[in-house]
C-alpha positions in Angstrom: 98.0 104.7 224.8 100.2 102.5 223.7 99.2 99.3 221.2 96.1 101.1 220.2 94.7 98.8 217.4 96.2 95.5 218.7 94.4 92.5 219.7 95.4 90.5 223.1 96.0 87.0 222.1 97.3 83.7 224.3 98.8 80.9 222.1 99.1 77.1 223.5 103.0 76.4 222.5 103.2 72.8 223.4 101.6 73.2 226.5 102.9 76.7 227.3 100.4 79.7 226.9 102.5 82.7 225.2 100.7 85.9 225.6 101.3 88.9 223.6 99.7 91.7 221.3 99.0 91.5 217.3 98.4 94.3 215.3 98.8 96.1 212.1 99.0 94.7 208.6 101.4 93.7 206.0 104.3 91.1 206.3 105.5 89.9 209.9 107.1 91.1 212.5 108.0 89.3 215.6 109.1 91.4 219.0 111.1 90.0 221.8 111.8 91.6 225.0 114.5 91.7 228.0 114.7 91.3 231.5 112.7 92.5 233.7 110.6 93.6 230.9 107.4 92.6 228.9 105.9 93.3 225.8 105.3 96.9 226.7 109.2 97.6 226.0 108.0 98.4 222.3 105.0 100.9 223.2 106.9 103.7 221.8 107.5 101.7 218.3 103.9 100.0 218.2 101.7 102.3 216.3 104.3 103.2 213.8 105.2 99.4 213.1 101.7 98.3 213.0 101.5 100.7 209.9 104.1 98.8 207.6 103.8 94.9 209.4 101.9 92.4 211.1 103.5 92.8 214.5 103.6 89.9 216.6 104.6 91.3 220.4 105.2 88.7 222.9 105.9 88.1 226.4 108.7 85.7 226.7 107.7 82.4 228.7 108.1 83.0 232.5 107.6 86.4 231.8 104.3 89.1 232.1 101.1 87.4 231.4 102.7 84.4 229.6 102.6 81.0 231.5 105.8 80.2 234.0 106.0 76.0 233.9 107.9 74.4 236.6 111.2 73.6 235.6 114.1 70.9 236.1 117.5 70.6 237.7 118.9 71.4 234.2 116.9 74.3 234.0 115.5 72.9 230.4 112.3 74.5 230.3 113.7 78.1 230.4 116.9 77.0 228.1 116.6 79.3 225.1 115.9 76.8 223.1 112.8 76.0 224.7 111.8 79.4 224.6 112.9 79.8 220.9 110.5 77.1 220.1 107.8 78.9 221.8 108.1 81.8 219.4 108.2 80.0 216.4 104.8 77.8 217.5 103.1 81.6 217.9 104.0 82.4 214.8 103.2 79.4 213.1 99.4 79.7 214.8 99.0 83.2 212.8 100.3 81.5 209.7 103.8 82.6 209.6 106.3 80.3 208.4 109.2 82.6 207.5 109.3 86.3 209.3 112.1 88.8 210.7 112.7 89.2 214.4 113.7 92.4 216.3 114.9 91.3 219.9 116.1 93.3 223.1 118.2 91.4 226.1 117.3 88.4 227.1 114.8 88.3 224.1 118.0 88.6 221.8 119.1 85.7 223.5 116.2 84.0 222.3 116.5 85.1 219.0 119.9 83.9 218.6 118.9 80.5 219.7 115.8 80.6 217.3 117.8 81.5 214.3 120.4 78.6 214.8 117.4 76.1 215.6 115.2 77.2 213.0 116.8 78.5 210.4 114.1 78.1 208.0 111.9 80.5 210.0 113.8 83.1 210.9 114.2 85.6 207.7 116.3 88.5 209.3 117.5 89.2 212.7 118.1 92.4 214.4 119.6 92.3 217.8 119.6 95.1 220.5 122.4 95.6 223.0 123.6 92.0 223.5 126.6 90.0 222.9 126.5 86.2 222.4 125.9 84.3 225.9 129.1 82.4 225.7 131.0 85.6 224.9 129.4 87.4 228.1 130.5 84.6 230.5 134.1 84.0 228.6 135.1 87.6 228.9 133.3 88.4 232.1 136.2 90.6 234.4 135.8 93.1 237.2 133.9 95.5 235.2 131.2 93.4 233.9 131.0 91.4 236.9 129.8 94.7 238.7 127.6 96.0 235.4 125.9 92.5 235.6 125.8 91.6 239.0 122.0 90.3 238.4 123.2 87.6 236.0 125.5 86.2 239.2 122.6 86.7 242.0 120.1 85.1 239.8 121.7 82.0 238.6 122.4 81.1 242.2 120.6 77.7 243.4 116.8 78.5 244.6 115.3 79.7 246.5 118.3 82.3 247.7 117.6 85.0 244.9 113.9 84.6 244.9 114.3 85.5 248.3 116.6 88.4 248.0 114.8 89.9 244.6 111.0 88.9 246.1 112.0 91.2 249.6 111.7 94.2 247.4 110.7 93.8 243.5 110.0 97.5 242.8 113.5 98.7 244.6 115.2 95.8 242.6 113.6 96.6 239.3 113.9 100.4 240.0 118.0 99.9 240.9 118.6 97.7 237.5 116.8 100.0 235.2 117.8 103.1 236.4 121.8 102.7 236.4 122.0 104.6 233.4 122.8 107.9 232.5 119.4 108.7 232.6 118.2 107.1 235.5 114.4 106.1 235.1 113.7 109.0 232.8 113.5 106.8 229.4 110.7 104.7 230.9 107.0 105.9 230.5 105.2 105.1 233.7 102.7 102.9 232.4 105.1 100.7 231.4 107.2 100.7 234.4 104.5 100.1 236.2 104.0 97.3 234.0 107.4 95.6 234.7 106.9 95.9 238.5 103.5 94.3 238.2 104.6 91.5 236.2 107.8 90.7 238.7 105.1 91.0 241.6 102.9 88.3 239.9 103.4 84.6 241.8 106.2 82.5 240.6 107.4 85.3 238.0 110.8 85.8 240.3 111.4 82.0 239.9 110.9 81.8 236.3 113.1 85.1 235.4 115.8 83.5 237.6 115.6 80.1 235.7 116.1 82.1 232.6 119.4 83.3 234.2 120.0 79.8 235.7 119.6 78.1 231.8 122.0 80.7 230.4 124.3 79.9 232.8 124.3 76.3 232.1 122.2 74.4 229.2 122.3 77.2 227.4 126.3 77.5 227.4 126.2 73.8 226.4 123.9 74.6 223.1 126.3 77.3 221.9 129.3 75.5 222.5 127.8 72.7 220.7 127.0 75.2 217.9 131.0 76.4 217.9 132.5 72.8 217.6 129.9 71.6 214.7 130.7 75.3 213.0 127.2 76.5 213.0 126.1 79.9 212.3 123.5 82.4 212.0 123.0 82.2 208.1 120.6 84.9 207.8 121.3 88.5 207.7 121.9 90.2 211.3 121.6 93.8 212.2 123.3 94.5 216.0 122.4 97.8 217.6 123.7 98.6 221.1 124.0 101.7 223.1 127.2 104.1 223.3 126.8 105.0 226.6 126.5 101.0 227.5 128.5 98.2 229.0 129.0 96.5 225.4 130.7 99.8 224.2 133.7 99.8 226.7 134.0 95.7 227.0 133.6 94.2 223.4 134.0 94.4 219.7 130.4 94.0 219.6 130.3 93.2 215.4 133.4 91.1 216.1 131.8 89.0 218.7 128.9 88.1 216.3 130.8 87.4 213.0 132.1 84.5 215.5 128.6 83.2 215.3 126.7 84.6 212.0 127.9 84.7 208.4 126.1 88.2 207.5 126.8 91.0 210.6 125.9 94.8 210.4 125.9 97.2 213.0 126.5 100.6 214.9 126.0 102.1 218.3 123.3 104.4 219.1 123.3 107.3 221.2 121.7 105.5 224.6 122.0 103.1 227.0 121.2 99.9 227.4 117.1 99.8 226.9 117.2 101.0 222.8 113.3 100.9 222.3 112.7 103.2 225.1 115.2 105.1 224.9 115.8 105.9 221.2 112.6 104.7 219.7 112.9 107.1 216.5 116.4 106.1 216.0 115.3 102.2 216.3 112.5 103.0 214.2 114.6 104.4 211.5 116.7 101.3 211.6 113.9 98.4 211.9 112.1 99.8 208.6 115.4 100.4 206.7 116.6 96.5 207.5 113.3 94.6 207.2 111.3 96.5 204.7 114.3 95.8 202.2 113.0 92.3 202.2 109.5 93.5 200.8 110.3 96.7 198.9 
């Protein structure tokens, strides 16, 4: 059973309720998930992490049990800036003013923005299987477009992608997540069902599409502004990515992060995109080494 000994919570973050699980004792650690998932992505890591940290594992705004607020023409309610502020509010609710973050996929984009907008809050940052959003859009070619087709489907104007995905959310999730070398084998049945249920919830497809629409618009504006002003992530950044994934073939991953952060290290792991579920033990070794260095 995942998250044994954890307690579910709901925190009001400036009018948007963020749901999650809190467990363990010790220094804080914030965990953020990606698409099309929820905090359940950490189920194989949760028990071990709770032996070392007070773990806060949330559902991002628009995902899982968290609120799915209305949006606007600029998709600002689903900007990474708004989503990052949610997470800082959650941590402050639990009286954690400064904390490390480990984040995968969409959550890692939120964490990138959090480290820029709240430099006094983010102590250390571990990012799993992404390069910066601006780099992704600037480098898109035929291979990346094929691998990340859902980016360009989901950022189409509403309600087109909502109708397409909503017609068969289970089929969409299983196609998207099962394209790696191992298919759907890395995903525990209870976790996969949690992802199916989450995307089938009212407004979930709209909210998650808004996340991608924001990334194609307002998020790029924020990222370009950082570049123009010379603003970089100040805290130590550890980047891990899948050796069998898209990033390994398409990018100098560490080089891309060194364009936007001052202190970057990392390596490829023997897996695809879904690092926490494909190689949880390797990830735990990396997390303990990187985060506990601050507390030994």
